[in-house]
Backbone as a printed PyTorch tensor [residue, N CA C, xyz], in Angstrom:
tensor([[[131.2600,  91.1170, -48.2110],
         [131.4730,  90.3380, -46.9910],
         [130.6670,  89.0420, -47.0530]],

        [[131.1000,  88.0750, -46.2600],
         [130.3540,  86.8280, -46.1490],
         [130.3600,  86.3790, -44.6940]],

        [[129.1860,  85.9910, -44.2180],
         [129.0060,  85.5850, -42.8310],
         [128.6750,  84.1010, -42.7830]],

        [[129.4840,  83.3410, -42.0310],
         [129.2300,  81.9130, -41.8360],
         [128.4880,  81.7500, -40.5150]],

        [[127.2770,  81.2370, -40.5940],
         [126.3040,  81.2180, -39.5070],
         [126.0130,  79.7760, -39.1040]],

        [[125.2540,  79.6200, -38.0410],
         [124.6300,  78.3400, -37.6960],
         [123.3490,  78.6890, -36.9670]],

        [[122.2230,  78.3120, -37.5370],
         [120.9290,  78.7620, -37.0310],
         [120.5860,  78.2250, -35.6490]],

        [[121.2660,  77.1730, -35.2050],
         [120.9030,  76.5370, -33.9330],
         [121.8830,  76.8320, -32.7950]],

        [[122.9790,  77.5050, -33.0770],
         [124.0240,  77.6980, -32.0680],
         [124.0000,  79.1170, -31.5080]],

        [[124.3780,  79.3000, -30.2470],
         [124.2770,  80.6150, -29.6170],
         [125.2880,  81.6410, -30.1260]],

        [[126.5400,  81.2510, -30.3150],
         [127.5330,  82.2520, -30.7060],
         [127.2700,  82.8640, -32.0710]],

        [[126.8950,  82.0870, -33.0910],
         [126.5030,  82.7220, -34.3450],
         [125.2800,  83.6270, -34.1890]],

        [[124.3590,  83.2650, -33.2980],
         [123.1880,  84.1210, -33.0930],
         [123.5920,  85.4850, -32.5480]],

        [[124.5940,  85.5140, -31.6940],
         [125.0820,  86.7950, -31.1750],
         [125.5160,  87.7010, -32.3260]],

        [[126.3090,  87.1550, -33.2320],
         [126.7700,  87.9440, -34.3760],
         [125.6120,  88.3070, -35.2880]],

        [[124.6840,  87.3880, -35.4640],
         [123.5220,  87.6340, -36.3240],
         [122.6820,  88.7920, -35.7780]],

        [[122.4820,  88.8260, -34.4670],
         [121.7360,  89.9310, -33.8550],
         [122.4860,  91.2440, -34.0060]],

        [[123.8010,  91.2150, -33.8250],
         [124.5980,  92.4360, -33.9540],
         [124.4820,  92.9900, -35.3670]],

        [[124.6070,  92.1060, -36.3660],
         [124.4850,  92.5260, -37.7610],
         [123.1180,  93.1520, -38.0140]],

        [[122.0650,  92.5270, -37.4920],
         [120.7140,  93.0450, -37.6860],
         [120.5250,  94.3950, -37.0130]],

        [[121.0490,  94.5400, -35.8020],
         [120.9150,  95.8100, -35.0830],
         [121.6270,  96.9370, -35.8280]],

        [[122.6760,  96.6070, -36.5610],
         [123.3930,  97.6030, -37.3620],
         [122.6830,  97.9070, -38.6750]],

        [[121.6550,  97.1330, -38.9940],
         [120.9350,  97.3500, -40.2380],
         [121.7100,  96.9310, -41.4680]],

        [[122.6380,  95.9840, -41.2930],
         [123.4740,  95.5320, -42.3990],
         [122.8940,  94.2790, -43.0560]],

        [[123.0580,  94.1880, -44.3430],
         [122.6830,  92.9850, -45.0800],
         [123.9600,  92.3510, -45.6170]],

        [[124.2720,  91.1750, -45.1090],
         [125.5200,  90.5000, -45.4620],
         [125.1940,  89.0980, -45.9710]],

        [[125.8140,  88.7090, -47.0570],
         [125.6370,  87.3490, -47.5690],
         [125.9990,  86.3470, -46.4710]],

        [[125.1690,  85.3160, -46.3130],
         [125.4480,  84.3530, -45.2560],
         [125.3450,  82.9250, -45.7720]],

        [[126.0250,  82.0440, -45.0630],
         [125.9600,  80.6060, -45.3480],
         [125.8040,  79.8780, -44.0260]],

        [[124.7930,  79.0230, -43.9520],
         [124.5640,  78.2720, -42.7250],
         [125.4700,  77.0440, -42.6820]],

        [[126.1470,  76.8800, -41.5620],
         [127.0160,  75.7300, -41.3310],
         [126.3480,  74.8820, -40.2500]],

        [[125.9030,  73.6930, -40.5960],
         [125.1760,  72.8400, -39.6630],
         [126.1350,  72.1110, -38.7340]],

        [[126.1180,  72.5070, -37.4610],
         [126.9300,  71.8010, -36.4770],
         [126.3820,  70.3960, -36.2620]],

        [[125.0530,  70.2580, -36.3160],
         [124.4300,  68.9420, -36.1280],
         [124.9200,  67.9380, -37.1610]],

        [[125.1920,  68.4220, -38.3650],
         [125.6770,  67.5490, -39.4330],
         [127.2060,  67.4890, -39.4840]],

        [[127.8550,  68.2250, -38.5940],
         [129.3090,  68.2200, -38.5680],
         [129.9560,  68.9930, -39.7020]],

        [[129.2060,  69.9290, -40.2990],
         [129.7420,  70.6630, -41.4480],
         [130.9150,  71.5660, -41.0650]],

        [[130.9970,  71.9300, -39.7730],
         [132.1210,  72.7720, -39.3420],
         [133.4430,  72.0180, -39.3940]],

        [[133.3720,  70.6830, -39.4690],
         [134.5740,  69.8600, -39.5160],
         [134.9690,  69.4790, -40.9450]],

        [[134.2190,  69.9570, -41.9210],
         [134.5120,  69.6190, -43.3090],
         [135.7770,  70.3370, -43.7720]],

        [[136.4410,  69.7580, -44.7390],
         [137.6390,  70.3850, -45.2950],
         [137.3160,  71.7470, -45.8950]],

        [[136.1310,  71.8490, -46.5060],
         [135.7470,  73.1110, -47.1450],
         [135.6360,  74.2310, -46.1210]],

        [[135.0050,  73.9310, -44.9770],
         [134.8680,  74.9860, -43.9750],
         [136.1830,  75.2410, -43.2500]],

        [[136.9450,  74.1960, -42.9740],
         [138.2240,  74.3980, -42.2810],
         [139.2240,  75.1740, -43.1440]],

        [[138.9720,  75.2340, -44.4430],
         [139.7870,  76.0900, -45.2970],
         [139.4980,  77.5620, -44.9990]],

        [[138.2930,  77.8280, -44.4930],
         [137.9230,  79.1840, -44.0820],
         [138.3920,  79.4520, -42.6610]],

        [[138.0660,  78.5280, -41.7550],
         [138.4790,  78.6440, -40.3540],
         [139.0400,  77.3100, -39.8810]],

        [[140.3510,  77.1850, -39.7990],
         [140.9630,  75.9260, -39.3750],
         [140.5570,  75.4880, -37.9730]],

        [[140.0380,  76.4170, -37.1590],
         [139.5930,  76.0660, -35.8140],
         [138.2240,  75.3990, -35.8040]],

        [[137.5810,  75.3310, -36.9660],
         [136.3170,  74.5990, -37.1290],
         [135.2170,  75.1100, -36.2180]],

        [[135.0920,  76.4290, -36.1320],
         [134.0570,  77.0300, -35.2910],
         [133.3760,  78.1720, -36.0240]],

        [[132.1290,  78.3970, -35.6900],
         [131.3680,  79.5390, -36.1810],
         [131.0100,  80.4100, -34.9770]],

        [[130.8070,  81.7150, -35.2050],
         [130.6740,  82.4250, -36.4760],
         [132.0080,  82.8110, -37.0860]],

        [[131.9270,  83.1160, -38.3830],
         [133.0630,  83.6700, -39.1180],
         [132.5400,  84.7830, -40.0170]],

        [[133.2730,  85.8860, -40.0510],
         [132.9690,  86.9580, -40.9950],
         [134.2060,  87.1720, -41.8550]],

        [[134.0220,  87.0630, -43.1660],
         [135.0950,  87.3500, -44.1050],
         [134.8190,  88.7200, -44.7040]],

        [[135.7290,  89.6630, -44.4900],
         [135.5170,  91.0370, -44.9450],
         [135.7640,  91.1550, -46.4460]],

        [[135.4360,  92.3170, -46.9720],
         [135.5920,  92.5390, -48.4070],
         [137.0330,  92.3890, -48.8640]],

        [[137.9940,  92.6820, -47.9800],
         [139.3960,  92.5410, -48.3870],
         [139.9690,  91.1650, -48.0670]],

        [[139.0890,  90.2360, -47.5980],
         [139.5140,  88.8670, -47.3580],
         [139.9790,  88.5710, -45.9480]],

        [[139.9190,  89.5620, -45.0560],
         [140.2730,  89.3250, -43.6610],
         [139.2510,  88.3840, -43.0290]],

        [[139.7370,  87.3650, -42.3120],
         [138.8540,  86.3850, -41.6780],
         [138.7700,  86.6770, -40.1820]],

        [[137.5720,  86.9960, -39.7210],
         [137.3160,  87.2870, -38.3120],
         [136.5100,  86.1400, -37.7230]],

        [[137.0540,  85.4950, -36.6670],
         [136.4530,  84.2560, -36.1850],
         [135.9060,  84.3400, -34.7650]],

        [[135.9440,  85.4890, -34.1150],
         [135.4400,  85.6160, -32.7560],
         [134.3870,  86.7170, -32.7140]],

        [[133.3850,  86.5390, -31.8490],
         [132.3170,  87.5290, -31.7610],
         [132.8400,  88.9260, -31.4830]],

        [[133.7920,  89.0440, -30.5800],
         [134.2880,  90.3620, -30.2320],
         [135.0080,  91.0070, -31.4130]],

        [[135.7550,  90.2080, -32.1650],
         [136.4140,  90.7320, -33.3540],
         [135.4130,  91.1600, -34.4160]],

        [[134.3860,  90.3440, -34.6240],
         [133.3400,  90.6730, -35.5950],
         [132.6130,  91.9430, -35.1810]],

        [[132.2390,  92.0260, -33.9020],
         [131.5200,  93.2050, -33.4070],
         [132.3890,  94.4560, -33.5110]],

        [[133.6660,  94.3450, -33.1230],
         [134.5440,  95.5050, -33.1830],
         [134.7090,  96.0140, -34.6030]],

        [[134.8280,  95.1010, -35.5530],
         [134.9560,  95.4850, -36.9610],
         [133.6920,  96.1850, -37.4540]],

        [[132.5330,  95.5790, -37.1750],
         [131.2780,  96.1520, -37.6700],
         [130.9470,  97.4690, -36.9900]],

        [[131.3220,  97.6140, -35.7250],
         [131.0980,  98.8810, -35.0190],
         [131.9110,  99.9960, -35.6670]],

        [[133.1440,  99.6810, -36.0430],
         [133.9810, 100.6740, -36.7140],
         [133.4680, 100.9810, -38.1170]],

        [[132.9780,  99.9590, -38.7900],
         [132.4650, 100.1210, -40.1500],
         [131.1560, 100.8920, -40.1620]],

        [[130.2980, 100.6110, -39.1880],
         [128.9580, 101.2070, -39.1160],
         [128.7320, 101.6780, -37.6760]],

        [[129.1840, 102.8950, -37.3260],
         [129.1410, 103.3440, -35.9350],
         [127.7360, 103.5060, -35.3440]],

        [[126.7480, 103.7220, -36.1830],
         [125.3950, 103.9320, -35.6820],
         [124.4990, 102.7510, -36.0100]],

        [[123.6270, 102.3500, -35.0950],
         [123.5920, 102.8030, -33.6960],
         [124.7820, 102.2230, -32.9210]],

        [[125.2720, 102.9530, -31.9260],
         [126.4310, 102.4530, -31.1750],
         [126.0370, 101.2860, -30.2700]],

        [[126.7340, 100.1860, -30.4170],
         [126.4450,  99.0060, -29.5980],
         [127.6050,  98.6370, -28.6830]],

        [[128.6820,  99.4390, -28.7550],
         [129.8470,  99.1590, -27.9170],
         [130.2730, 100.3880, -27.1200]],

        [[129.3110, 101.3040, -26.9010],
         [129.5640, 102.4740, -26.0790],
         [130.0160, 103.6790, -26.8850]],

        [[129.7280, 104.8730, -26.3360],
         [130.1410, 106.1230, -26.9730],
         [131.3670, 106.7200, -26.2830]],

        [[131.3160, 106.8130, -24.9660],
         [132.4040, 107.4190, -24.2110],
         [133.4370, 106.3530, -23.8370]],

        [[134.6420, 106.7740, -23.4360],
         [135.6250, 105.7850, -22.9840],
         [135.0950, 104.9160, -21.8480]],

        [[134.3400, 105.5350, -20.9180],
         [133.7900, 104.7760, -19.7990],
         [132.7910, 103.7290, -20.2840]],

        [[131.9130, 104.1230, -21.1930],
         [130.9200, 103.1890, -21.7080],
         [131.5830, 102.0480, -22.4840]],

        [[132.5900, 102.3670, -23.2750],
         [133.2800, 101.3290, -24.0370],
         [133.9050, 100.2950, -23.0880]],

        [[134.4940, 100.7970, -21.9980],
         [135.0680,  99.8850, -21.0230],
         [134.0200,  99.0300, -20.3520]],

        [[132.8780,  99.6280, -20.0120],
         [131.8040,  98.8860, -19.3400],
         [131.2070,  97.8200, -20.2540]],

        [[131.0450,  98.1450, -21.5280],
         [130.4890,  97.1600, -22.4560],
         [131.4070,  95.9470, -22.5630]],

        [[132.7010,  96.1850, -22.7310],
         [133.6410,  95.0670, -22.8350],
         [133.7180,  94.2970, -21.5250]],

        [[133.6650,  95.0140, -20.4040],
         [133.7100,  94.3510, -19.1000],
         [132.5170,  93.4210, -18.9140]],

        [[131.3120,  93.9420, -19.1670],
         [130.1220,  93.1250, -18.9550],
         [130.0100,  92.0080, -19.9790]],

        [[130.4750,  92.2570, -21.1910],
         [130.4680,  91.1910, -22.1890],
         [131.3520,  90.0320, -21.7250]],

        [[132.5180,  90.3640, -21.1670],
         [133.4240,  89.3270, -20.6630],
         [132.8280,  88.6050, -19.4650]],

        [[132.1900,  89.3490, -18.5650],
         [131.5550,  88.7310, -17.3970],
         [130.4940,  87.7310, -17.8420]],

        [[129.6720,  88.1290, -18.8030],
         [128.5960,  87.2540, -19.2720],
         [129.1610,  86.0120, -19.9500]],

        [[130.1990,  86.1850, -20.7610],
         [130.7960,  85.0250, -21.4310],
         [131.3400,  84.0240, -20.4120]],

        [[132.0450,  84.5410, -19.3980],
         [132.6930,  83.6550, -18.4350],
         [131.7380,  83.1020, -17.3850]],

        [[130.7970,  83.9200, -16.9310],
         [129.8910,  83.5020, -15.8640],
         [128.5920,  82.8840, -16.3700]],

        [[128.2840,  83.1080, -17.6570],
         [127.0630,  82.5510, -18.2360],
         [127.3340,  81.5720, -19.3600]],

        [[128.0400,  82.0390, -20.3760],
         [128.2780,  81.1930, -21.5380],
         [129.0750,  79.9370, -21.2380]],

        [[130.1420,  80.0790, -20.4810],
         [131.0010,  78.9230, -20.1900],
         [130.2600,  77.8510, -19.3890]],

        [[129.6060,  78.1890, -18.2770],
         [128.9280,  77.1260, -17.5230],
         [127.7760,  76.4680, -18.2790]],

        [[127.0470,  77.2380, -19.0800],
         [125.9680,  76.6350, -19.8620],
         [126.5600,  75.6350, -20.8580]],

        [[127.6420,  76.0260, -21.5030],
         [128.3030,  75.1260, -22.4450],
         [128.8480,  73.8890, -21.7430]],

        [[129.4210,  74.0750, -20.5570],
         [129.9440,  72.9330, -19.8170],
         [128.8360,  71.9400, -19.4700]],

        [[127.7010,  72.4770, -19.0380],
         [126.5900,  71.6040, -18.6610],
         [126.0560,  70.8340, -19.8650]],

        [[125.9770,  71.4960, -21.0070],
         [125.4530,  70.8420, -22.2080],
         [126.4460,  69.8540, -22.8060]],

        [[127.6410,  70.3280, -23.0560],
         [128.5950,  69.5350, -23.8430],
         [129.1610,  68.3520, -23.0690]],

        [[129.0190,  68.3670, -21.7440],
         [129.5190,  67.2430, -20.9530],
         [128.4400,  66.2410, -20.5720]],

        [[127.2360,  66.4050, -21.1320],
         [126.1540,  65.4580, -20.8600],
         [125.4520,  64.9690, -22.1220]],

        [[125.2860,  65.8360, -23.1150],
         [124.4720,  65.4870, -24.2750],
         [125.1860,  64.4570, -25.1550]],

        [[124.4680,  63.3880, -25.5630],
         [125.0900,  62.3540, -26.4070],
         [125.6770,  62.8890, -27.7060]],

        [[125.1080,  63.9760, -28.2280],
         [125.6100,  64.5250, -29.4920],
         [127.0320,  65.0520, -29.3690]],

        [[127.4560,  65.3190, -28.1280],
         [128.7930,  65.8790, -27.9220],
         [129.7570,  64.8730, -27.3050]],

        [[129.4370,  63.5960, -27.4290],
         [130.3710,  62.5780, -26.9650],
         [131.6910,  62.7260, -27.7270]],

        [[132.7760,  62.8490, -26.9760],
         [134.1000,  63.0950, -27.5430],
         [134.1670,  64.4010, -28.3360]],

        [[133.2130,  65.3120, -28.0520],
         [133.2120,  66.6450, -28.6670],
         [132.8980,  67.6760, -27.5780]],

        [[133.4510,  67.4690, -26.3860],
         [133.0740,  68.2940, -25.2400],
         [133.5570,  69.7350, -25.3440]],

        [[134.5340,  69.9840, -26.1970],
         [135.0380,  71.3360, -26.4240],
         [134.9730,  71.6180, -27.9160]],

        [[134.4200,  72.7840, -28.3230],
         [134.3640,  73.0880, -29.7510],
         [135.7560,  73.1460, -30.3610]],

        [[135.8200,  72.8580, -31.6510],
         [137.0990,  72.9370, -32.3460],
         [137.4780,  71.6280, -33.0120]],

        [[138.6470,  71.5760, -33.5750],
         [139.0470,  70.4110, -34.3770],
         [139.4960,  69.1990, -33.5660]],

        [[139.7370,  69.3720, -32.2690],
         [140.2280,  68.2710, -31.4330],
         [139.0920,  67.6810, -30.6140]],

        [[138.9840,  66.3620, -30.5890],
         [137.9370,  65.7080, -29.8030],
         [138.3600,  65.5420, -28.3460]],

        [[137.4990,  65.9880, -27.4270],
         [137.7650,  65.8350, -25.9990],
         [136.6140,  65.0700, -25.3530]],

        [[136.9550,  64.1830, -24.4080],
         [135.9420,  63.3730, -23.7260],
         [135.0990,  64.2340, -22.7880]],

        [[133.8790,  63.7870, -22.5550],
         [132.9990,  64.4620, -21.6040],
         [133.4620,  64.2040, -20.1700]],

        [[133.2470,  65.2100, -19.3270],
         [133.5790,  65.1110, -17.9020],
         [132.3080,  65.4540, -17.1190]],

        [[131.5780,  64.4480, -16.6180],
         [130.2910,  64.7020, -15.9540],
         [130.3760,  65.7120, -14.8060]],

        [[131.4910,  65.7370, -14.0890],
         [131.6200,  66.6740, -12.9730],
         [131.5500,  68.1250, -13.4420]],

        [[132.0330,  68.3850, -14.6440],
         [131.9580,  69.7390, -15.1720],
         [130.5220,  70.1430, -15.4620]],

        [[129.6960,  69.1750, -15.8450],
         [128.2840,  69.4580, -16.0840],
         [127.5840,  69.8430, -14.7920]],

        [[127.8720,  69.1260, -13.7220],
         [127.2720,  69.4440, -12.4210],
         [127.6690,  70.8470, -11.9870]],

        [[128.9290,  71.1600, -12.1300],
         [129.4010,  72.5020, -11.7850],
         [128.7570,  73.5570, -12.6760]],

        [[128.6090,  73.2490, -13.9570],
         [128.0090,  74.1930, -14.8830],
         [126.5770,  74.5440, -14.5140]],

        [[125.8100,  73.5710, -14.0890],
         [124.4260,  73.8240, -13.6830],
         [124.3800,  74.7700, -12.4820]],

        [[125.2530,  74.5290, -11.5070],
         [125.2840,  75.3970, -10.3340],
         [125.7090,  76.8110, -10.7110]],

        [[126.7070,  76.9230, -11.5680],
         [127.1880,  78.2450, -11.9730],
         [126.1410,  78.9920, -12.7990]],

        [[125.3260,  78.2680, -13.5490],
         [124.2620,  78.9160, -14.3130],
         [123.2490,  79.5560, -13.3740]],

        [[122.9030,  78.8770, -12.2950],
         [121.9960,  79.4720, -11.3040],
         [122.5910,  80.7530, -10.7400]],

        [[123.8770,  80.7440, -10.4850],
         [124.5430,  81.9360,  -9.9430],
         [124.5890,  83.0570, -10.9790]],

        [[124.6770,  82.6790, -12.2420],
         [124.6510,  83.6660, -13.3230],
         [123.3060,  84.4030, -13.3390]],

        [[122.2270,  83.6680, -13.1670],
         [120.9200,  84.3140, -13.1280],
         [120.8130,  85.2680, -11.9360]],

        [[121.4210,  84.9070, -10.8200],
         [121.4330,  85.7900,  -9.6550],
         [122.2230,  87.0620,  -9.9580]],

        [[123.3550,  86.9120, -10.6380],
         [124.1840,  88.0590, -10.9970],
         [123.4200,  89.0100, -11.9200]],

        [[122.7380,  88.4610, -12.9130],
         [121.9440,  89.2880, -13.8220],
         [120.8900,  90.0710, -13.0680]],

        [[120.1790,  89.4110, -12.1930],
         [119.0960,  90.0790, -11.4690],
         [119.6380,  91.2090, -10.5980]],

        [[120.7410,  90.9580,  -9.9400],
         [121.3430,  91.9900,  -9.0890],
         [121.7100,  93.2280,  -9.9070]],

        [[122.2990,  93.0200, -11.0650],
         [122.6770,  94.1420, -11.9170],
         [121.4670,  94.8480, -12.4940]],

        [[120.4990,  94.0940, -12.9850],
         [119.3510,  94.6960, -13.6660],
         [118.3740,  95.3630, -12.7130]],

        [[118.4970,  95.1240, -11.4500],
         [117.6880,  95.8530, -10.4760],
         [118.1280,  97.3030, -10.3370]],

        [[119.3610,  97.5940, -10.7510],
         [119.8750,  98.9650, -10.6170],
         [120.1710,  99.6150, -11.9670]],

        [[120.0190,  98.8640, -13.0670],
         [120.2990,  99.3940, -14.4020],
         [119.3510,  98.7470, -15.3980]],

        [[118.7810,  99.5350, -16.3330],
         [117.8510,  98.9370, -17.3020],
         [118.5150,  97.9790, -18.2710]],

        [[119.8170,  98.1710, -18.4880],
         [120.5960,  97.2810, -19.3390],
         [121.8860,  96.9440, -18.6060]],

        [[122.6150,  95.9620, -19.1080],
         [123.7610,  95.4660, -18.3510],
         [124.9000,  96.4600, -18.2140]],

        [[125.3370,  97.0440, -19.3170],
         [126.5560,  97.8450, -19.2860],
         [126.3010,  99.3370, -19.0940]],

        [[125.3100,  99.8710, -19.8020],
         [125.0170, 101.2950, -19.7740],
         [123.5130, 101.4650, -19.6420]],

        [[123.0200, 102.6900, -19.8740],
         [121.5720, 102.9000, -19.8280],
         [120.9120, 102.6050, -21.1670]],

        [[121.6730, 102.0570, -22.1150],
         [121.1300, 101.6830, -23.4110],
         [121.5190, 100.2730, -23.8020]],

        [[120.8780,  99.7660, -24.8410],
         [121.1050,  98.4150, -25.3500],
         [122.4730,  98.3160, -26.0050]],

        [[123.2670,  97.2980, -25.6460],
         [124.6130,  97.1400, -26.1940],
         [124.9300,  95.6730, -26.4900]],

        [[126.1440,  95.4800, -26.9780],
         [126.6600,  94.1370, -27.2260],
         [126.5340,  93.2460, -25.9970]],

        [[126.7550,  93.7970, -24.8130],
         [126.6740,  92.9970, -23.5800],
         [125.2840,  92.4150, -23.3950]],

        [[124.2550,  93.1960, -23.7580],
         [122.8850,  92.6930, -23.6430],
         [122.6090,  91.5990, -24.6630]],

        [[123.1520,  91.7580, -25.8730],
         [122.9960,  90.7050, -26.8780],
         [123.5900,  89.4040, -26.3590]],

        [[124.8110,  89.4790, -25.8380],
         [125.4870,  88.2850, -25.3500],
         [124.6900,  87.6300, -24.2260]],

        [[124.2450,  88.4270, -23.2670],
         [123.4920,  87.8760, -22.1400],
         [122.1580,  87.3020, -22.5890]],

        [[121.4590,  88.0030, -23.4540],
         [120.1550,  87.5390, -23.9330],
         [120.2800,  86.1900, -24.6350]],

        [[121.2610,  86.0650, -25.5120],
         [121.4310,  84.8190, -26.2670],
         [121.7430,  83.6620, -25.3290]],

        [[122.6020,  83.8860, -24.3400],
         [122.9330,  82.7990, -23.4170],
         [121.7480,  82.4510, -22.5200]],

        [[120.9860,  83.4520, -22.1040],
         [119.7880,  83.1750, -21.3100],
         [118.8160,  82.3200, -22.1180]],

        [[118.6260,  82.6720, -23.3850],
         [117.7390,  81.8890, -24.2410],
         [118.2760,  80.4640, -24.4330]],

        [[119.5820,  80.3570, -24.6300],
         [120.1680,  79.0410, -24.9060],
         [120.1550,  78.1390, -23.6760]],

        [[120.0450,  78.7160, -22.5000],
         [120.0430,  77.9180, -21.2660],
         [118.8880,  76.9220, -21.2230]],

        [[117.9180,  77.0860, -22.1030],
         [116.8060,  76.1230, -22.1440],
         [117.3050,  74.7140, -22.4560]],

        [[118.4540,  74.6120, -23.1490],
         [118.9680,  73.2840, -23.5150],
         [119.4530,  72.5180, -22.2940]],

        [[119.7000,  73.2200, -21.1930],
         [120.0610,  72.5360, -19.9450],
         [118.9330,  72.7020, -18.9190]],

        [[117.7280,  73.0530, -19.4490],
         [116.5090,  73.1550, -18.6350],
         [116.6300,  74.2300, -17.5490]],

        [[117.2460,  75.3360, -17.9140],
         [117.3530,  76.4780, -17.0140],
         [116.6250,  77.6760, -17.6130]],

        [[115.9140,  78.3940, -16.7600],
         [115.1950,  79.5960, -17.1630],
         [115.4180,  80.6770, -16.1210]],

        [[115.1770,  81.9430, -16.5150],
         [115.1810,  83.0160, -15.5250],
         [114.1220,  82.6910, -14.4770]],

        [[114.4770,  82.6750, -13.2060],
         [113.4690,  82.3980, -12.1740],
         [112.3080,  83.3930, -12.2550]],

        [[111.0970,  82.9180, -12.0410],
         [109.9160,  83.7660, -12.1680],
         [109.9600,  84.9700, -11.2380]],

        [[110.5980,  84.8090, -10.0810],
         [110.6360,  85.9020,  -9.1200],
         [111.6690,  86.9740,  -9.4790]],

        [[112.4900,  86.7370, -10.4860],
         [113.5030,  87.7200, -10.8930],
         [112.8670,  88.7440, -11.8330]],

        [[112.1150,  89.6760, -11.2530],
         [111.2850,  90.5940, -12.0350],
         [112.0920,  91.4840, -12.9730]],

        [[113.2270,  91.9890, -12.5150],
         [114.0310,  92.8700, -13.3590],
         [114.5650,  92.1130, -14.5720]],

        [[115.0220,  90.8980, -14.3590],
         [115.5370,  90.0900, -15.4630],
         [114.4300,  89.7100, -16.4330]],

        [[113.2630,  89.4010, -15.9010],
         [112.1350,  89.0520, -16.7570],
         [111.7420,  90.2250, -17.6560]],

        [[111.7220,  91.4310, -17.0930],
         [111.3580,  92.6130, -17.8810],
         [112.4100,  92.9020, -18.9470]],

        [[113.6650,  92.7950, -18.5670],
         [114.7660,  93.0010, -19.5270],
         [114.6750,  91.9950, -20.6660]],

        [[114.4590,  90.7290, -20.3330],
         [114.3720,  89.6830, -21.3540],
         [113.2060,  89.9320, -22.2940]],

        [[112.0600,  90.3100, -21.7550],
         [110.8730,  90.5510, -22.5840],
         [111.1050,  91.7130, -23.5430]],

        [[111.7770,  92.7550, -23.0760],
         [112.0290,  93.9160, -23.9260],
         [112.9490,  93.5590, -25.0900]],

        [[113.9800,  92.7730, -24.8200],
         [114.8950,  92.3820, -25.8960],
         [114.2350,  91.3710, -26.8250]],

        [[113.4390,  90.4870, -26.2730],
         [112.7320,  89.4900, -27.0760],
         [111.8470,  90.1400, -28.1320]],

        [[111.3630,  91.3570, -27.8290],
         [110.4750,  92.0600, -28.7550],
         [111.2320,  92.7580, -29.8810]],

        [[112.5400,  92.8620, -29.7890],
         [113.3120,  93.5270, -30.8280],
         [113.3610,  92.6560, -32.0850]],

        [[113.2920,  93.2650, -33.2720],
         [113.3440,  92.4790, -34.5180],
         [114.5750,  91.5800, -34.6200]],

        [[115.7160,  92.0370, -34.1070],
         [116.9340,  91.2220, -34.2200],
         [116.8280,  89.9170, -33.4480]],

        [[115.9850,  89.8930, -32.3980],
         [115.8280,  88.6950, -31.5850],
         [114.9730,  87.6440, -32.2800]],

        [[114.3160,  88.0180, -33.3690],
         [113.4630,  87.0700, -34.0850],
         [114.2700,  86.2590, -35.0960]],

        [[115.5290,  86.6210, -35.2770],
         [116.3480,  85.9530, -36.3000],
         [116.9950,  84.6900, -35.7790]]])
């Protein structure tokens, strides 16, 4: 297998943490978004959508989305389970992963990509250039605050997002919470449950990668 990574971007970090939690060692290649390497002909030959992460399996199958990569690796290496054991848990993990992507990942990306000079005419990832829309950044900042409220509400009644154990949903939420620093957002100090959850995941070896 071969894993196409980017050390500075959140979505590749999600896959990198998942791989580490599974105890897998996979050949990797860093693709620098800052240098525009994802737009090179060489990389687009791997993924025409010009986005990372990408996992190429031993039989040559190209997996380009976190959920696809996680689903493949979970089937390949079931232990430890990161996508639930029972039908109910599997549903909850996918549900919370989707909630975090839409309520956390999207607004953080909107706030960053519609303001930062590095993303001028690159407001949406992929091969097509899109202009920045400042109004989307304003909305993204507000939605990020609401995302932190949603996390706190959930974590006050559950030690982890989806189940009583660490799962893919927690990886996704943790990475986006960490990445929110690029738009100067942090877990509010008074959100004690979220702070404890974040500290516990931060201490895991996979979070150091």
